[in-house]
N, C-alpha and C positions, 0 to 999 in steps of 0.2 A: 440698773437698766430702766428706769421709769419713764412711764410717758404722762403727759398731762391730757385732759380731756378739757378743750376749751380754754378757759381761764383758770381752770381748779388747779390746784398746786398738786404734785405727787402726793399719793397716798401710801399708807402701810398696805401690807397682805390683808391684814385683819379689815382695815377700811374697805379694801376692794372687795372683800367678800360681802359686806354689806351693801355696798354699791352695786354689784353683780344680781344680788339677791332683789334689790328694789328695782333695778331696770331689768329684769328680766334676762341677764346675758348669761351664757353658758362660759364656763371656765375650767382651766385646769390647774390645780395647785401643785407646786413643785416644792418638794421637802428633802432636804440633805439629810438622809436617814443615818448616815454613818461618813466619817473622813478619816483617812490615815496618811500620815505624812503631811507634807506642806500643801494646802488645798486652799482655795479663795474665801471658804466660808466654813464656819464648825458646822457641827451636827445640830439639826433644829431649825436651821435658817430655812426661811420660807418666800416663795415669791408665788404672784398669781399672774396666769397669762389667760388673755382673751383673744377672738380672732383679730383684734388691732390694737391691744394695748399691753403694757407689762406694767405690773406695780410691783413694788419693792425688788431685792436682787438675791440672788444666790451666789454672788462676788463678781459677776460679769465675765469677761473673756470667752474663750471657745467654749468652755463647759456650759456656760448660760446659753450662748448662742445656740448649740446644738440641743438643747433642753428645750428651749423655747421653740424650735424647729419642730421636734418630736410632739410637743403639746399642741401646736395648731393642727399638725397632721392629725393627732386624736381628735381634735374638734370636728375638723372636716370630714372624718369618717364617722363620726358619730358614735366613738369607742368610750364605752361606759365601765370598763374594767381597769383598774390601776395598774401602772406599770412600774416594775422597779428595773431598774439599769447599773451596773458597774462600770465607771469612767475611770481608764487610767490616764491621769493628766499629760504624762510625756508621751506615752506607747501610742494612746489612741487620738488625743487631740493637740499634741505638739505644743503643750503648756511647759513651761522651763520649771514651774514649781514641783512637778513630779510626783505628786501624792495620788491618791486613791479616792475617789468619791464614789457614794452609794447614793442613787437619787430615786424618789418616789413620784411619779407623775399621776395624780389623782383627779379624773375627769369631774365636774361639779355641773351637773346639769340643772342649773337653776332657772333658766329662763324656757325650759320645754312644757311646764307644766302652770302657765299663768293665764288665766282667762279675766278678760274685762266684760262686763254685761252691763249695759247701757239700758235701764228700764227696771222699776221695781212693781210692775203691775202683774197680774195673775200669772202670765208665763214666765216673767222673770223671777217670782217668788217661789213657782214651782222648779223651775230650773236650778236655782240655789239650793232647794232643798235636795235635790238628787245630788249636784256636782260637790256640795260641801262635806258629803260622806265619801269622797275620793280624795286622791292625793294632788288636788289642785289647790293653787293659791288664788282667791278669787278677789278682784276689785269690782264692787257693785255699786254702780252710780245712778243718781237719778236727781232732778232739780227740784222734785216736790218736797216740802215739809212734812214729816210725819208719815212718810211713805214705807219705810223700814219697819220691819217687825221689830219687837223689843228683843228678842232672843237671836243675836248674830254668832254663828258658829266661829270658833277660833281661827280658822283659816279664810275668813270672808272680812275684808275691809271695806266699809261702806262710805260712799261721798255723796252727800247732799250738797250740790254745788249749782249755782243759779247760771253757770256756764259749761254745760258738758263738752262742749267743742273745745274750749280753751283747754279743760282739764285733758282731752284726748290727747293732746299734743305732749303731756307730761308723763303719761303712763307707760308702762314698761314696751320697749322697741319690739321684742320677739314674743308678746303676748298674743292669744287670739282673741279677736274681738267680736262681739255680739251684740247686734243693735235691735232692740225690742221696746222703743219706748211709746209714748202715749201720743207723740206728736210726728206726724208723718215729715213735716218739714225740719223737725229736728233729727229725724233718721237720716234725710238726704245730706244735711248739713254735716253730720259726722262722717257719711259714708266719703263725701269729697275731703272732708279734713284729713281722714287716715289716709286717702290716696294721695294727698300732698305732703305727708310726713318725709322728711329727709331720708329717715332710714326706714326699710319697710318692716311691717308688721307681719306676725306669722299667719294670720288668717283674719278674713272680715266676713262676717255672716249677719245677713239681714232677715229679718222676719217680714213676711209679707206676701201678698197676692201676685199671680201673673201680671194683672193690670198696674198694681202699683210699681213693679219692677220695671215694667214697659215705660212707663212715665218718669221713674228714675233715670233710666238709660237716656231717654231723650234729653232730659235737662243737664245731665252730666256730659254729654255729647255737646251741647250748645255752650257749655262752658269751656270747653276745650280738652276735655278728657280724651286721651286715645282709647280706642276699643279694647286694647288688651289691658290698660287699666281698668275698666269698667268689668270687664270679664273676671277680673281677680275676685270679684266680690260674689259670694255663694248666695244666692237668693231664688226661691226659697231656703232658708238655712234648714238643716237636718236631714235625715235620710228620707227619700223619696217613699221608700218601702214601708215606712210605718206612718199608717193613715190616722186620721181622727183630727177633731179641732179643739177638744177640751183642752185647758192650759197644761194639764199634768201629761197628755198625750203628746202635745206638742213637746213639750219639755223632755221627755222620754225621747223622741226623734233627735233633738238637738245634743242631747246628753250622749246618744249611740253614735252621733257623728262625731262627737269629740274624741271617744273612745277609740273609734277607727282613725282619726288622725294620730293619736298617740301610739299605735301600733304601726302605723305606716312610716311615722317619724323613727320608730325603732328598728325597721327593716324586717318587721315580722310579716308574714303572710297570713291573711285573714280571708273567710270566705264569707265577704259581705259585700254590698253594692259598691262598685269602683267610685272614685271620687270624681264624679263628672257633673260640675256645675251647670253646664248647658242643658243636660237632660233634666236636671233637678228643677230648672229654673220653668219647664212647661208643666210641672206638676204642683200641686200644693196650692191652697188658698189661705194662708196663715196670715193673721195681723194682729198687732201687739196690742197690749193692754196695760 
């Protein structure tokens, strides 16, 4: 029960895990923990399920179909606790092989903690210093040679690319994107490129003053972007209650917002400023570096 992505051939469950990690795709790994009697696959067989694809197989049939349905429900509900279920293939599923299979469905939240940071200026450096100490996988992009520090944390991948806009189309779908480059035109181009992606990204935050954002809104409207698309960009990025213009102060504000988003996605209630980008836009005078 394997699906192709575009022209890519079907892949094994192990290849699928690598693909999901690289593309920020949440998944559920289904493992046959035990098998008694006649079953489609032996103990140890695995498959990977994402919201819109399946990789490898635990044998097909109604057993696999029901397992995939449960896996996708877990993804939709944001469930993070593994589930173990026993299936009597004849009594429960109407399968003539008649054995018993024990399955484990293990959520793998591979896409919920990926960040893409455009800009390795003062704010970008301060932000990576903070966020690299937390459980994030960070993609750090800048077009300028020699801009990155010599010591890069293990959970940070750097990209020195003369076409950050093109690169933005190849980075993880569900990652959060933070834009703080040295060039306002590049910031605008990145905003528009991210809004045009075929699959939506997890979050777009833009560093900038109220005046910068007003001009960006006008230019995006002129390019035909809908108001709701434009409103999905958080500008100025960061929590409005945390003031200050020094690079580290700005970085603390942005990092705090990312932690807030983590908890909101996990369904936890927290006593911090609500995620109200409209209110945030009227505050703050941040500029990139």
